[in-house]
C-alpha positions in Angstrom: 12.6 -24.6 40.0 13.4 -23.5 36.4 9.7 -23.5 35.5 8.9 -21.5 38.6 11.6 -19.0 37.7 10.3 -18.7 34.2 6.7 -18.1 35.4 7.9 -15.6 37.9 9.7 -13.5 35.3 6.7 -13.5 33.0 4.5 -12.5 35.9 6.7 -9.6 36.8 6.7 -8.5 33.2 2.9 -8.6 33.0 2.5 -6.8 36.3 4.7 -3.9 35.1 3.6 -3.1 31.5 5.8 -0.8 29.4 3.9 2.4 28.6 5.1 3.9 25.4 6.9 7.3 25.7 6.9 9.6 22.7 8.5 8.0 19.7 10.9 10.8 19.3 12.6 9.7 22.5 13.8 6.5 20.9 17.3 6.4 19.6 18.7 5.6 16.2 20.2 2.1 16.4 23.0 3.2 14.0 24.1 6.1 16.1 26.7 4.0 17.8 30.3 5.0 17.4 33.2 2.7 16.5 36.9 3.6 16.8 38.4 0.3 15.6 37.7 1.1 12.0 40.3 3.9 11.8 43.9 4.0 12.9 43.4 7.8 13.5 41.7 7.0 16.8 38.6 9.0 15.7 35.2 7.5 16.2 33.0 6.9 13.2 29.2 6.4 13.3 28.1 3.0 12.2 25.6 4.5 9.8 28.5 6.2 8.0 31.0 3.3 8.0 31.5 1.7 4.6 32.5 -1.6 6.2 30.7 -4.4 8.1 30.8 -3.8 11.9 28.8 -4.4 15.0 28.9 -2.5 18.4 27.6 -4.1 21.5 27.3 -1.2 23.9 27.4 -1.3 27.7 23.6 -1.1 27.9 23.2 -4.2 25.8 25.9 -6.1 27.8 24.0 -5.2 31.0 20.6 -6.0 29.7 21.8 -9.5 28.6 23.4 -10.0 32.0 26.7 -10.9 30.3 29.2 -12.7 32.5 31.2 -14.6 29.9 32.2 -12.3 27.0 32.3 -15.0 24.4 28.6 -15.8 25.0 27.4 -12.4 23.8 29.7 -12.5 20.7 27.3 -15.3 19.5 24.9 -12.4 18.7 27.2 -10.8 16.1 26.6 -11.7 12.5 29.2 -13.8 10.9 30.7 -14.9 14.3 30.8 -18.6 15.3 31.9 -19.5 18.8 33.0 -23.0 20.0 33.9 -23.8 23.6 35.7 -27.0 24.5 34.0 -28.3 27.6 32.7 -26.1 30.5 33.0 -22.4 31.2 36.8 -21.6 31.4 37.6 -24.2 28.7 39.3 -23.1 25.5 37.0 -20.9 23.5 37.6 -20.1 19.8 35.9 -17.5 17.7 35.7 -17.6 13.9 34.5 -14.7 11.7 33.1 -15.4 8.2 34.4 -18.9 8.1 38.0 -17.9 9.0 40.2 -19.8 11.4 40.2 -18.9 15.1 43.8 -17.5 14.8 42.7 -15.3 11.9 40.8 -13.0 14.3 42.7 -10.2 16.0 41.5 -9.6 19.6 42.3 -6.3 21.3 41.6 -5.4 24.9 41.6 -1.7 25.4 43.7 -1.5 22.3 46.2 -4.1 23.5 46.9 -7.1 21.3 45.8 -10.0 23.6 46.7 -13.2 21.7 49.0 -15.7 23.3 52.3 -15.1 21.5 53.0 -18.8 21.4 49.6 -20.1 20.0 49.0 -17.0 17.9 45.4 -16.6 19.0 43.4 -15.4 22.0 41.5 -17.9 24.2 38.2 -16.1 24.9 37.4 -18.6 27.6 39.8 -16.6 29.8 37.8 -13.3 29.4 35.1 -12.6 31.9 33.0 -9.4 31.6 33.9 -6.2 33.3 31.1 -4.1 34.9 31.1 -1.4 32.3 32.5 -2.2 28.8 31.6 -2.3 25.2 32.6 -4.5 22.3 33.4 -3.5 18.7 33.6 -6.2 16.0 35.0 -5.3 12.6 34.5 -8.0 9.9 36.5 -8.7 6.8 40.2 -8.4 6.0 41.8 -5.7 8.2 45.5 -6.5 7.8 46.0 -3.2 6.0 45.4 -1.5 9.4 46.5 -4.1 11.9 48.9 -6.6 10.2 49.0 -10.3 10.8 46.1 -12.0 12.6 43.3 -9.8 11.1 42.3 -11.9 8.1 38.8 -12.6 9.4 38.3 -9.4 11.4 39.0 -7.6 14.6 37.3 -7.8 18.0 38.0 -4.8 20.4 36.9 -5.2 24.0 36.9 -1.7 25.6 36.4 -0.9 29.3 34.7 2.4 29.8 36.7 5.3 31.3 35.8 7.2 34.4 34.5 10.1 32.3 32.3 7.8 30.2 30.8 5.9 33.2 31.5 7.5 36.6 30.3 6.0 39.8 30.8 3.2 42.3 29.1 -0.2 42.2 29.3 -3.9 43.0 27.4 -7.0 42.0 27.1 -10.5 43.5 25.2 -13.5 42.2 24.9 -17.3 42.6 23.1 -20.1 40.9 23.3 -23.5 39.2 26.3 -25.7 39.1 27.7 -24.2 42.3 28.3 -20.9 40.5 29.2 -17.7 42.3 30.4 -14.5 40.7 31.0 -10.9 41.6 32.3 -7.6 40.3 33.1 -4.2 41.6 34.0 -0.9 39.9 35.1 2.6 41.1 35.4 5.4 38.5 35.3 9.1 38.4 36.6 12.2 36.6 37.8 15.8 37.3 38.9 18.5 34.9 42.3 16.9 34.2 42.0 13.4 35.5 39.7 10.4 35.1 40.1 6.9 36.4 38.3 3.5 36.4 39.3 0.5 38.4 37.3 -2.8 38.2 37.6 -6.4 39.2 35.5 -9.5 38.4 35.5 -13.1 39.7 33.7 -16.1 38.4 33.6 -19.5 40.2 31.7 -22.6 39.1 31.9 -26.2 40.2 30.7 -27.1 36.7 29.1 -30.1 35.2 30.2 -33.3 33.5 31.5 -32.7 30.0 32.2 -36.3 29.0 29.3 -38.2 27.4 28.0 -40.4 30.3 30.6 -38.9 32.6 30.2 -38.0 36.3 33.2 -35.7 36.9 32.1 -32.1 37.2 34.4 -29.7 35.3 34.7 -26.4 37.2 36.8 -23.3 36.9 37.9 -20.1 38.6 38.5 -16.9 36.7 39.7 -13.5 37.9 40.0 -10.3 36.0 41.2 -6.9 37.1 41.6 -3.7 35.1 42.8 -0.1 35.7 42.5 2.8 33.3 43.8 6.2 34.0 43.5 9.4 31.9 45.4 12.6 32.5 45.2 15.9 30.6 47.8 18.3 31.9 47.1 20.7 29.0 44.2 21.3 26.6 46.1 19.7 23.8 47.8 16.8 25.6 46.3 13.6 27.0 48.1 10.7 28.6 46.4 7.3 29.0 47.5 4.3 30.9 46.0 0.8 31.1 46.9 -2.2 33.2 45.1 -5.5 33.1 45.5 -8.9 34.8 43.6 -12.2 34.2 43.9 -15.7 35.7 42.0 -18.8 34.9 42.3 -22.2 36.6 40.0 -24.6 34.8 39.5 -28.3 34.9 39.2 -30.2 31.7 38.9 -33.7 30.3 41.1 -35.6 27.8 40.1 -38.0 25.1 40.6 -41.8 25.6 44.0 -42.5 24.1 44.1 -46.3 24.1 43.3 -47.6 20.6 42.0 -50.8 22.1 39.3 -49.0 24.2 35.7 -48.9 22.9 35.7 -45.2 23.8 39.0 -44.4 21.9 38.9 -40.8 20.8 35.9 -39.8 22.9 36.0 -37.4 25.8 36.2 -39.3 29.1 36.4 -38.4 32.8 40.1 -37.4 33.5 40.7 -36.7 37.2 43.6 -34.4 37.9 43.6 -32.8 34.4 43.4 -29.0 34.3 45.2 -25.9 33.0 46.0 -22.4 34.2 46.3 -19.3 32.1 47.8 -16.1 33.6 48.2 -12.9 31.6 49.4 -9.3 32.3 48.7 -6.5 29.8 49.7 -2.9 29.8 49.5 0.2 27.6 50.8 3.8 27.9 50.0 6.4 25.3 50.4 10.2 24.9 48.3 12.1 22.4 49.3 15.7 21.3 47.0 17.8 19.2 47.8 20.9 17.2 46.2 23.2 14.6 43.0 23.5 16.5 42.6 19.8 16.8 43.1 19.1 13.1 46.5 17.4 13.6 46.9 14.6 16.2 50.1 12.7 17.1 50.0 9.6 19.4 52.9 7.7 20.7 52.2 4.5 22.6 53.8 1.4 24.0 52.2 -1.9 25.1 53.0 -5.3 26.4 51.3 -8.7 26.8 52.8 -11.5 29.0 51.0 -14.8 28.9 51.8 -18.1 30.8 49.8 -21.2 30.1 50.4 -24.5 31.9 48.5 -27.8 31.5 48.5 -30.4 34.3 48.0 -34.2 34.5 47.7 -36.2 37.7 51.5 -36.7 37.8 52.4 -33.1 37.3 53.0 -30.7 34.4 51.8 -32.0 31.0 52.5 -29.0 28.7 53.2 -25.3 28.9 54.4 -22.1 27.3 55.5 -18.6 28.2 55.2 -15.8 25.7 55.7 -12.0 25.5 54.8 -9.3 23.1 56.2 -5.8 23.1 54.8 -3.2 20.7 55.5 0.5 20.1 53.4 2.7 17.7 53.5 6.2 16.4 50.3 7.5 14.7 49.9 10.9 13.0 46.6 12.0 11.7 45.7 15.2 9.8 42.2 16.4 9.1 41.3 19.0 6.5 38.5 20.2 4.2 35.2 22.0 4.6 31.8 21.3 6.2 30.7 19.7 3.0 33.9 17.7 2.2 36.3 16.4 4.9 39.5 14.4 4.5 41.6 12.5 7.0 45.1 11.3 6.3 46.7 8.9 8.8 50.2 7.4 8.9 51.3 4.9 11.4 54.5 3.0 12.4 54.2 -0.2 14.4 57.2 -2.0 15.8 56.6 -5.3 17.5 58.6 -8.2 19.0 57.1 -11.5 19.9 59.0 -14.1 21.9 58.3 -17.5 23.5 59.6 -20.4 25.5 58.1 -23.9 25.4 57.9 -25.3 29.0 56.5 -28.8 28.0 58.6 -31.4 29.8 60.9 -33.4 27.4 61.2 -37.1 27.1 64.7 -37.4 25.5 63.0 -38.4 22.2 64.5 -37.0 18.9 60.9 -35.8 18.3 60.8 -33.6 21.4 59.5 -30.1 20.8 61.9 -27.2 20.8 62.4 -25.8 24.3 64.7 -22.8 23.8 63.8 -19.2 23.1 62.8 -17.7 19.8 61.7 -14.2 18.9 60.3 -12.4 15.8 60.6 -8.7 15.0 58.2 -6.9 12.7 58.1 -3.4 11.4 54.7 -2.2 10.0 54.2 1.0 8.0 50.5 2.1 7.5 48.9 4.7 5.4 45.1 5.4 5.5 42.9 7.9 3.7 39.3 8.6 4.7 36.8 10.9 2.8 33.4 12.2 3.7 31.6 14.2 1.0 27.9 14.7 1.8 26.2 11.3 1.7 29.4 9.6 0.4 32.0 8.0 2.6 35.1 6.1 1.4 38.6 5.3 2.1 41.7 3.2 1.4 44.5 1.8 3.5 47.8 0.1 2.8 50.4 -1.6 5.0 53.8 -3.0 4.4 55.3 -5.4 7.0 59.0 -6.0 7.2 59.5 -9.2 9.1 62.8 -10.9 10.1 61.4 -14.4 10.0 58.9 -14.4 7.1 58.7 -12.8 3.7 57.7 -9.2 3.7 54.0 -8.6 3.1 52.0 -5.7 1.6 48.2 -5.7 2.3 45.6 -3.2 1.2 41.9 -2.4 1.4 39.4 0.0 -0.4 35.9 0.7 0.7 33.0 3.1 -0.1 29.4 3.8 0.9 26.6 6.1 -0.2 23.3 7.0 1.4 20.4 7.7 -1.0 17.6 10.2 -0.3 15.4 7.2 0.5 17.5 6.5 3.7 19.0 3.5 1.7 22.7 3.0 2.2 24.9 0.9 -0.2 28.4 -0.1 0.6 31.2 -2.2 -0.8 34.8 -3.1 0.1 37.8 -5.2 -1.1 40.7 -6.2 1.0 43.7 -8.5 1.5 45.1 -10.1 4.6 48.0 -12.1 5.9 48.6 -14.4 8.9 52.0 -15.5 10.0 52.5 -19.0 11.4 52.3 -19.5 15.2 55.3 -20.6 17.1 53.7 -23.9 18.0 53.2 -24.6 14.2 56.9 -23.7 13.6 58.5 -25.6 16.5 55.9 -28.0 17.8 54.3 -28.2 21.3 54.4 -31.8 22.5 56.9 -34.7 22.4 56.5 -37.2 19.7 52.9 -36.3 18.8 53.1 -32.8 17.1 56.2 -31.9 15.1 56.7 -28.3 14.1 57.6 -27.1 10.6 60.0 -24.1 10.5 59.6 -23.8 6.7 55.9 -22.8 6.9 54.8 -19.8 4.8 52.3 -17.1 6.0 48.7 -17.6 5.0 47.2 -15.1 2.6 43.6 -13.9 2.0 41.7 -11.7 -0.3 38.0 -10.9 -0.4 35.2 -8.5 -1.1 31.8 -7.6 0.2 28.8 -5.6 -0.9 25.7 -4.6 1.2 22.6 -2.5 1.5 20.9 -1.0 4.5 17.5 0.6 4.8 16.3 2.8 7.6 12.7 3.4 8.6 10.7 5.6 11.0 13.4 8.3 11.2 16.1 5.9 12.0 14.3 3.9 14.7 14.4 0.8 12.6 17.2 -0.5 10.3 17.5 -3.7 8.3 20.6 -4.6 6.3 22.1 -7.4 4.2 25.7 -8.0 3.2 27.2 -10.6 0.8 30.9 -11.5 1.3 33.3 -13.7 -0.6 36.9 -14.6 0.4 39.7 -16.9 -0.6 42.5 -18.2 1.6 45.8 -19.5 0.0 48.7 -21.3 1.6 46.4 -22.4 4.4 48.3 -24.2 7.2 46.9 -27.6 7.9 47.9 -30.7 9.9 49.0 -33.9 8.1 49.3 -37.4 9.6 51.9 -39.2 7.4 52.4 -43.0 7.8 53.9 -45.0 9.4 54.1 -42.9 12.6 51.0 -40.7 11.9 52.7 -37.9 13.8 50.9 -34.6 13.3 52.9 -32.2 11.1 51.8 -28.8 9.8 52.2 -27.8 6.2 50.9 -25.3 3.6 48.1 -26.4 1.3 48.4 -26.1 -2.4 44.6 -25.9 -2.7 42.4 -22.9 -1.9 40.0 -22.4 1.1 36.9 -20.4 0.1 34.2 -18.7 2.2 31.1 -16.9 1.0 27.8 -16.1 2.5 25.2 -13.5 3.6 24.8 -11.6 6.8 21.4 -10.0 7.7 20.9 -7.6 10.6 17.9 -5.8 12.0 17.6 -3.3 14.8 14.4 -1.8 16.2 13.9 1.0 18.7 10.3 2.2 18.1 10.0 3.6 21.7 12.4 4.0 24.5 11.0 1.0 26.4 11.6 -1.5 23.6 14.9 -2.7 22.0 15.2 -5.5 19.5 18.4 -6.7 17.8 18.5 -9.6 15.4 21.2 -11.2 13.2 21.3 -14.1 10.7 24.3 -15.6 8.8 24.3 -18.1 6.0 27.9 -19.4 5.4 29.5 -21.8 3.0 33.2 -22.4 4.0 35.1 -25.1 2.1 38.6 -26.3 1.5 39.1 -27.9 -1.9 35.3 -28.4 -2.0 35.1 -30.0 1.5 33.1 -28.2 4.2 35.3 -26.7 6.9 34.7 -27.8 10.5 33.1 -25.9 13.4 31.5 -23.4 11.0 27.7 -23.7 11.1 26.0 -23.2 7.8 23.3 -21.1 9.4 23.4 -19.0 12.6 20.8 -16.6 14.0 20.1 -14.6 17.2 17.3 -12.3 18.5 17.5 -10.1 21.6 14.4 -8.3 22.8 14.5 -6.0 25.8 11.3 -4.5 27.4 11.4 -1.7 30.0 8.7 -0.4 32.3 7.7 3.2 32.0 9.8 4.3 34.9 12.6 2.0 33.7 12.9 0.3 37.1 12.1 -3.0 35.5 13.4 -4.7 32.4 13.3 -8.1 30.9 15.3 -9.6 28.0 14.6 -12.6 25.9 17.5 -14.1 24.0 17.2 -16.7 21.3 20.3 -18.2 19.6 20.3 -20.8 16.8 23.4 -22.7 15.7 22.9 -24.8 12.5 24.3 -28.1 11.7 28.1 -28.2 11.4 30.9 -30.7 10.9 33.7 -31.6 13.3 36.7 -33.9 13.4 36.8 -37.0 15.7 40.0 -38.8 16.4 38.2 -42.2 16.9 40.1 -44.2 14.3 43.0 -46.3 15.7 45.3 -44.9 12.9 44.9 -41.5 14.6 43.7 -40.0 11.3 40.6 -37.8 12.1 37.1 -38.9 11.0 34.6 -36.3 9.9 31.4 -36.2 12.0 28.2 -34.1 11.9 26.9 -32.2 14.9 23.1 -31.5 15.0 21.7 -28.0 15.1 20.3 -26.5 18.3 18.4 -23.5 19.6 19.0 -22.0 23.0 16.6 -19.6 24.8 17.7 -17.4 27.7 15.3 -15.2 29.8 16.3 -12.6 32.4 14.8 -9.8 34.4 16.1 -7.0 36.7 14.3 -4.7 39.0 15.5 -1.5 40.8 14.4 -1.5 44.4 15.8 2.0 44.8 18.2 4.3 43.1 21.1 2.3 44.6 19.8 -1.3 44.9 18.5 -3.7 42.3 17.9 -7.4 42.1 18.2 -9.6 39.0 17.8 -13.1 37.8 18.1 -15.2 34.6 17.5 -18.6 33.2 19.9 -20.0 30.6 19.0 -22.8 28.2 15.4 -22.4 29.3 14.2 -25.5 27.6 17.1 -27.8 28.7 18.3 -28.5 25.2 21.0 -31.2 24.8 23.7 -30.3 22.3 27.4 -30.3 21.4 29.4 -27.6 19.8 32.6 -29.7 19.9 32.5 -33.4 19.3 31.9 -35.6 22.4 32.0 -32.6 24.8 28.7 -32.4 26.7 27.2 -29.0 27.4 25.1 -27.6 30.3 21.4 -28.1 30.7 19.0 -25.5 32.0 20.4 -23.2 34.7 19.1 -20.4 36.9 21.0 -17.5 38.5 20.1 -14.6 40.7 21.8 -11.7 42.5 21.9 -8.2 43.8 23.6 -5.0 42.5 24.4 -1.8 44.4 25.4 1.5 42.7 26.2 4.9 44.1 
């Protein structure tokens, strides 16, 4: 079936050749706008940004037939993704060798991390019909505070003004998979709205080596975005979002006498649910002919996660985050030189409750309520003077649980007459310990440490980009170097070998090179490529789940009338280390996971202005691999469906 699907896609591509339009109809790959890089809310063109960033626009998400958001993030330089088990399983993202909880994830500007774990599980995020993704790499705590040591990922659903219309999609395929999505959006002079929903169901596949239990999941996502402009200088925006994931999973063999101790095994009845509500309300008032903008906003995140075993609840937590912000930005200057000054105040409260059942043991995890308040003060300056762009930002965080922290960043870029752009930056970052690290999360096996200190980071980068063919092709390379101090790690002291977190006295270091290339020679051809070489060590020892080399290529070909398109995706994940708990002492053993290359191929064809059909093959060559020790991954799979739009 898979070979037939592959041949059919190639046959369609050959039957519908792409005839080149005039080259001047191709777009500059660096014309994309990013808003995450400035607290002002203004968009900045990637080609003018003196920092490392990537934008995956709505067109790219559609061309790659993105259903699971974490999958497309594998195409971003510097980003490593690891999923535990099948779709719906816990999915972590690391940027430039940082830890997963060092990456701040925003959804429509809302901080999405689970307040208890201190990081966002990307396995719970399924793609909306019309969205875009911005990834800002490097230390960004001076703008966003704790959690932004490695960078920021901002997942943005498009407004009704950006993408009006009505549409729906349905598809099915391998592993008993069915998914669907629908969206309604529109705009008038004063009002715009967008409402969307997505559903993903799969019966799954065995994730234990030699196992037979299929690991399936159900995920639902719904989003509503409303914009109202009662006056020319006033805009009100509201966002509501809901997500729910019910995913089966497997545990590791826990009997030290078993020959499979520490290996993933079939575990009937083991699953977890993750339910989250998010909301944001903001009002933006402009004055002085648009030169002065003031924005007041409030947001919340409410997350509940519960793990189950055959006999009932195994573990769980509930967490809430409430945040209020006021941002004032003033722009001044001339056509030749422009300045932007931004000041921001962020107040945030995080709170949690551990719902893991107790055992009566003195080592039971804390089950009461705890909260943390933080006040952040931000100042940012941005300058554009001809071909020069630069800026600086500083933030001071006053925290009622941890020591106050001041972080800062400076960056600059310059475009030479040869269409060569050089850029450099230096920044610092901070990450506060998570509640599970402070207070524990399971009885007798993981003991919290309320005396933990925040982790701190400092790093720099320098890069060069060269544009060709009037901006239709761009290639760039960036070197980065960072150091993390007071890193939180897990110790297993004898004689109980109970896991206990602590702060390291040694340094964790990360450095490497990111290379990117974008090509749009004609409107019918789009090629995006990325490569990362990374060396991440702690006291000289390689850090786990961080491939030394990663690469991806996405090539999309359109027919002349753009009714047909096909996309080839190639992703390489180099050799990496992981930890295996296969020693009866419960002390982890270091293992090596072999490199792998995955190839996906898809195609879509518009039957009419309203109806289109599509299909894709994932892992085309049925590669066997692991990205987490002893968790098997899916083989080749085929999917197909239909889309309607009006």
